[in-house]
C-alpha positions in Angstrom: 129.5 132.6 65.5 128.4 129.9 67.9 130.5 131.2 70.8 129.1 134.8 70.4 125.6 133.5 70.3 126.2 131.5 73.5 127.6 134.6 75.2 124.6 136.7 74.1 122.2 134.1 75.4 124.0 134.1 78.7 123.8 137.8 78.9 120.1 137.6 78.1 119.5 135.1 80.8 121.5 137.3 83.3 119.4 140.3 82.3 116.2 138.4 82.9 117.5 137.1 86.2 118.5 140.6 87.3 115.0 141.9 86.3 113.3 139.1 88.3 115.5 139.8 91.3 114.6 143.6 91.1 110.9 142.8 90.9 111.1 140.5 93.9 113.1 143.0 95.8 110.6 145.7 95.1 107.8 143.5 96.3 109.6 142.6 99.4 110.3 146.3 100.1 106.7 147.3 99.5 105.6 144.5 101.9 108.0 145.5 104.5 107.1 149.2 104.4 103.4 148.2 104.4 103.9 146.2 107.6 105.5 149.3 109.2 102.5 151.4 108.2 100.2 148.7 109.7 102.2 148.6 112.9 102.0 152.4 113.3 98.3 152.5 112.6 97.7 149.6 115.1 99.7 151.5 117.8 97.7 154.7 117.2 94.4 152.9 117.4 95.6 151.2 120.6 96.3 154.7 121.9 92.8 156.0 120.9 91.2 153.0 122.6 93.2 153.6 125.8 92.4 157.4 125.7 88.7 156.7 125.2 88.8 154.1 128.0 90.4 156.7 130.4 87.5 159.0 129.9 84.7 156.6 130.6 83.6 154.7 133.7 83.4 151.2 132.2 86.6 150.2 130.5 87.0 147.6 127.8 90.2 146.2 129.3 89.6 142.8 127.8 89.2 144.3 124.4 92.3 146.5 124.8 94.3 143.6 126.1 93.2 141.5 123.2 94.2 144.1 120.7 97.5 144.7 122.4 98.2 140.9 122.3 97.4 140.9 118.5 99.8 143.8 118.0 102.6 141.9 119.9 102.0 138.8 117.9 102.1 140.8 114.6 105.3 142.6 115.8 107.1 139.3 116.7 106.2 137.8 113.3 107.4 141.0 111.6 110.7 141.1 113.4 111.2 137.4 112.6 110.9 138.3 108.9 113.3 141.3 109.3 115.9 139.5 111.3 116.0 136.2 109.4 115.2 137.3 105.8 115.1 141.0 105.0 118.2 142.3 106.7 120.4 139.3 105.8 119.2 139.8 102.2 120.3 143.4 102.3 123.7 142.4 103.6 124.0 139.7 100.9 123.0 142.0 98.1 125.0 145.0 99.4 128.0 143.8 101.4 128.9 147.5 102.1 125.7 147.8 104.1 126.8 145.2 106.7 127.9 147.7 109.4 124.7 149.8 109.3 122.5 146.7 109.1 124.2 145.1 112.1 123.6 148.3 114.1 119.8 147.9 113.4 120.0 144.2 114.5 121.8 145.1 117.7 119.9 143.2 120.5 120.5 146.1 122.8 118.2 148.2 120.7 115.4 145.7 121.2 115.8 145.7 124.9 114.3 149.2 125.4 111.3 148.4 123.4 110.8 145.0 125.1 110.7 146.8 128.4 108.1 149.2 127.2 106.0 146.4 125.8 106.3 144.4 129.0 105.2 147.5 131.0 102.0 148.0 129.0 101.2 144.3 129.2 101.7 144.4 133.0 99.5 147.4 133.5 96.7 146.0 131.4 97.0 142.6 133.2 96.7 144.4 136.6 93.6 146.2 135.5 92.2 143.0 134.1 92.8 141.1 137.3 91.1 143.8 139.3 88.1 143.7 137.1 87.9 140.0 137.4 88.0 140.3 141.2 85.2 142.9 140.9 87.1 145.5 142.8 86.3 149.2 143.0 86.6 151.0 139.7 87.4 154.4 141.2 91.2 154.1 140.5 90.6 152.7 137.0 90.7 156.0 135.1 93.9 157.0 136.8 95.4 153.6 136.0 94.1 153.8 132.5 96.0 157.2 132.1 99.1 155.3 133.1 98.4 152.8 130.3 97.9 155.8 127.9 101.2 157.3 129.1 103.0 154.0 128.6 101.4 153.5 125.1 102.5 157.0 124.2 106.1 156.3 125.1 105.9 153.0 123.2 104.4 154.7 120.2 107.1 157.4 120.1 109.8 154.7 120.5 108.4 152.5 117.8 107.9 155.3 115.3 111.5 156.3 115.9 112.6 152.6 115.6 110.8 152.2 112.3 112.2 155.4 110.9 115.7 154.3 111.8 115.3 150.9 110.2 114.0 152.5 107.0 116.7 155.1 107.0 119.3 152.4 107.2 117.8 150.0 104.7 116.1 152.2 102.2 119.2 153.8 100.6 120.3 150.2 99.7 116.9 148.9 98.8 115.7 152.1 97.4 117.7 151.5 94.2 115.1 148.8 93.5 112.2 151.2 93.8 110.8 152.5 90.5 109.8 155.9 92.0 113.5 156.6 92.5 114.3 156.3 88.9 112.1 159.1 87.7 114.0 161.4 85.3 114.7 164.9 86.6 111.9 167.4 85.8 112.7 169.3 82.7 112.0 173.0 83.1 
């Protein structure tokens, strides 16, 4: 009897451990997806700000620049979490995912988006410097349209990038999500 009881206790502990792991995994997934939503909404508000600025004479370049910097800081922190914690976790939990996950982590894929970020930053900095120097504002709305155009490209790229990340990771992580385990509708 003693051995059987020990085995049952071990199984019980394992069950509990698995349950805790699933709960933590779900929380991590929700947090990650939430950050993606935040990033998309931040980009779209940057776009609206830039669009509004292109239509008016006085432009809140400082404000736009500040918001863009906040977005960049947020993004860097987010990618740190993904690259050092989330994606390695997926690979550990699901070794079969390694190839797909490595394709997400491919530094080449980050280069394109880094270039777009740098471009927006540069354009905003130029506008900012000109404002500081008190130069003519005539060209501002044209330049602001360039910023809008760059932000639009960045937005499209990031939305695609996020979708790709989710398409790769969610089939693995999705198993942990309660809404996937709903029974089929009975007719």
